[in-house]
N, C-alpha and C positions, 0 to 999 in steps of 0.2 A: 813308429807309432805318434800320433797328436799329441806337443805339449800338454800336458795337465793342467795348466794354467789355463789353456786357449778354450779348454772343453768349459771353463767355467765363465767365461765371458757372457754368455747369455742370462747370467744371474746377476742382479745388481748389485756391485760392492764385493763380491767373490773372489775375483782375481788379486785387487789390493791386500786383501784380507788374508791371502794363504802366499802371498809373493815371497816375503819374506823367510818363510818355511821351507819352500821348495827351489830344488835344482834344476836346472836345464834340462827336458826330457829330449827324445829323438824328435827331430822336424819334420811336420808334416807337410803336403802340398796345399798350394792355394785350393785347389780344387777338393781336395780331402777336407778342408777344414769349411768350404762353403756348405758341401753338403752337411756335412755334420751339424752345422751352424743350422740350417734350414730344417735338418730333422730336430732337433732340441728345441726348436722354435714350436714347430708341431707336436710334438710329444715329448712334452720336459719329463717325464717320470724314466724316459729311457736314462737318462744321464745318470742315474745311479748303477745303472747296468753296467754302464761303461766305467765309470769309478772304480767299482767294486773290481772288474776285470782287469783294471789298471795294475792292481798287486801292489799297491803302494804300504809304504811303511805304514805301522797301527798308529804311531803318533799322528800323522798327518792326516787318516782316515778318522780317527778320532776327534780332532780340531775339526774337519768338516762337517760331522756330524753335529758337533756343538754350534757350529757357525749355521745350519738349516735350523736346530731349534731354537736359535736365537731370531731367528729370521720369522719365526712361526708354523715353518713346514715340519711340523711332529712327525710324520709321518715318512718322510724323507730321512729324519734323524734317525728313527727306529731300525728303520730297514738298514743303516751303514753300521749301528752298533750291535744289532744283531749277527749280522757279518761276524763282526771281529770278536765274538765269544769264540770263535773257533783257535784265535791266535792269541788275544791278550784278555785274559778271563775276567782280573781284577777291575781294571779301568775301564773295559767294557761294559763289565757289570754296574759300575757306578754312572757312566754315561746313561744306560739304558734305563736304566732306574730313574733317572731325574727326566729321560723323556716321557717316561710314564706317570710322571709326577705333575709334569707340564700339561699333559694331555688329560688329565683329570683323573687316572687309572690306578686309584690310589691303592689299591688291593693288590693290583701287579708289583706297584712302585714296594710297597711294605715288603712282599715276599723275594723281592730282588733286594733290598737291604739288608733282610736277615738274613740271606745267604752272604752278603759279603761281609757282613760283621765278623763270621768265621774265619777272615782271612787278617792276619795281624797285622800286615801292613795298612790295612783300611779299617780295621774295628772301630775304632773313635769317630773316623769321619761318618762310617754307616750307623752308629748310633746315633750321632747327633742329627742325621737326615732322618730316622726315625721318631727322632724324639720331636722336630718340628714339624711331621707328618703327623703325629699324633696329635699334637698342640693345634694343626688344623683342623684336624677333624674333633676334637674337643673329646676326645677320649684322655680322660686326666690318670687314669690307673695305668694305662701302657704309659702313658709319656712319662711319669712319674718312676716308673720300674724303670724304662730305659735311660732315664737320664741317669740312675743311682748305678747303672753298669757302666758309665763313663769314668774313666780313671780318675778326672778330676772335676766332680760335677759340680754344677753351679746351683748353690745352696738356696739363693735369691729364687731363681727359677722352679724347682722343687717346690718352696713355700707356697711360692703363688699357686700352682698346679692343687696344692692341697686346700687353698683358699677358693678357689674354682670349686673344688668337690664340696665343699662347705656351704658355696652359695646352693648349688643344686640340692641338698640335702635339708636347707632349710626352706624352698622354695616348694619341696615335697614333705615338708613337715616331719622331717625326721631327726630330729634334734640332737639325738644321744650321737648319730653318725656325724651330724655337722659337730659336734662339739670335740667328736674324737678327731676328724679333719683338722681341725683348730690347732688342736694340741700339736698334731705331728708337723703341722706347719710353723708353729714355735720353736718346737725341739729343732727343725730342720734350719730355721733359721729366728734365732732369739731376738732380732729386730725388726721382724715383719710387722711395719706397724698395721698392715690391712688385717693382720690375723687377730690383733688385737681388737680393732673397731668390732669384726665379727664377733669376738669372743662379748663383748659388750652390750652389742644388740641380742645376741643371744640371750644373756644374762635379763636383760629388759625385758625379753618375753615372756620369761619364767617368773618376772616380778623378783629378781634377784638383784637387788639395787646397789649392795655394797659390794658384790662381784662385780658388778657391771662399772660403779666408778673406778676402781683398781683396774679394770682392764683398758677403760678410756684415759686413765692417766699414766698408763705405763706408753702409751703413743708417744708424749712428751720425751721420755727417753730413746725410746725406737728410734724416731723419726720426727724433730721438731717442725719440719716443714708440713706434718699434717695435723699439727693442732687444733686447724681451723675447723676440721671436722670431727671434733670432738666436742665443741662448744653447745651444740643445741640439745645432742644427748644429755649432756652431761647437765644441763639446766632443766631435767627433767628428773633426774637423778636427786639433786643437791635440795637441802631443803635450808632455808632462813639465809644466815650471812656465810653459811659456808660456799656457796655459789661464789658471792661477792670475793672472799678472800682467796679464793683460787684463782679468780679472774685476773686479782690482784698481782698473785704469783706469778702468772702466766707473763702478763705485761712486763715484768719487772726483769724477766730472765730471757723473753722472745717477742719479737715484733709481730704480731697478727692485728690485723684490722678486725677479725671477727671477734677476739677477745675485747678490744676496745669498744668495739659497737654495742658488745652486749652488757657491759660496766658501764658504758653513758646511756644506756637506757634505763638500769637499775637507780645511776645517779638522778636521772631525770624526774623518774616516781619519787624518790624519796627524797630530795634534796632539792630538786627545782630547776629552771631553766638558768638560773645565774649561775650555781655552781657546775651544771651540766657545761655552759659554754667554755668557763674557767678549764677546764677538763677536756674538752675536746680540742681546743687550741693549743694547748701544752703538748698534748699528744700526738697532735699532727704535725706542730712544727720540729719534735725529734723521731718522726717516722718517715717511712717513702710515701709519697703522694699515693692516695687512694679516691676512688670513685666515690667509693661510700664515705669516707669522711667528709668530702664537699658536698654530699649531699645531706649529711647531717647537717652541715655548718651552714648551708643556705635555707636548712628547715627553720633554724635559730634566726637566722638573718629575717626571715619572712614572719617569724614570730614577734621579733621586735617591734613595740610600739613608737621608741624615739628613732631619731637619724641614725643611720651607719656611718661608723667612724671611717675615715680614710685608711687606718691601717688595719682592720679589717676587709674593707674590700680589695688594699693588696694583698693580704693572705689569700681571698678567694681568685684574686687572678694569677697569684703565682701557681696555684694548685689547677687551675681550668687551663693554664697555657700547655702545663706539662700535661695534660689528660685530655688533648683533643679527640682523641680515639676511643671506641667501645672498649672497655678493659676486660678482656677475657678471665676467667676463673681459674683455668689451669694451664702450665706450660711444659711440653716435655723439654727435660734438660739434655736428652740425647740429640733431638733432631730440630727442635724448636717449635713445634705443632702447640698451637693455643688452640682450645677450646674450652666451653662453657660447664663441663661436663667433665668428671672424674673418670678415666679410663687407669685400669691397673696395667693394662699393656696397651701400651702407645699404638693407634690404629694407622702410622704413617710409618716409622719405622720398628715396630712390633718388640721393642726392647721393654722390659719388665721393670715396673717401678720407678719408671722416671717420669711420669706425669704428676706433676708437683702443683700444689693450690699457690696460688699466687698472693 
């Protein structure tokens, strides 16, 4: 019988992929190989029939199916893995479910993963695949229920699922259901800043200003990286000097350009350009460079009637040199993706809660 490795020669790179995993098979004549090669070129689907009839070991067949799937030849992968169900139930079930998922046959994939979750050896793996599938379909209820069945569930992800539910409820004007989902998110992950932001927004919509302030302020303890997201809504909540005091508190404990700009605007209105200039220069010198800070300094420079000092120009030059490119608003701490929009799930690496304000 022809060496199986030679059977894969008509497929680009296949022989190299399987060479390390197989031993030599029976030798075939040159005439046999030429005839088979011609047949496979004319009727490539017959390769699968020949492969199955070779009665190869299950591991090799599994890997061959995976190879076809990675090449995008899903139908071939499905045929191989379906045939393996007679001999190797759990591994073949898993790979066949993956085939269906890649093919977009999510209902079939779901049924196979559910069946596979009854095997103790594959339970956690199957549940995680189901969780990913439900997340892909935005079926947050099933995603939550599935994630909770995992021996060591990821509380951060489950809390994000509850937040997704809350946002959907808010869009449908179901405020009570949204509130319940937010509470479940905070119970699941007390450090979920997104849940507090949603809670504050919901309180604002209801006219509950004090509750909104408490919710927004909680973000500072949960995840200071998101402080920039609470400045604008808090400005709506606070009255008089309370907002100024809180901004000074934030600047004292956290480097937040948005807090600085909000306070700068208040100083400009209440004390004038002279005090604003001293404040903004001091803060920028002691903080990471920012396009927003540079923009404010340039506004001040343009508004000055007298000549600009060399030290002032040197400060602007130092900042502008470091900021030659447009500054994105957010960056994923997991994969490095930069964006001008806040995503709670990174659109690149699909990790949750890793996109942080810059």
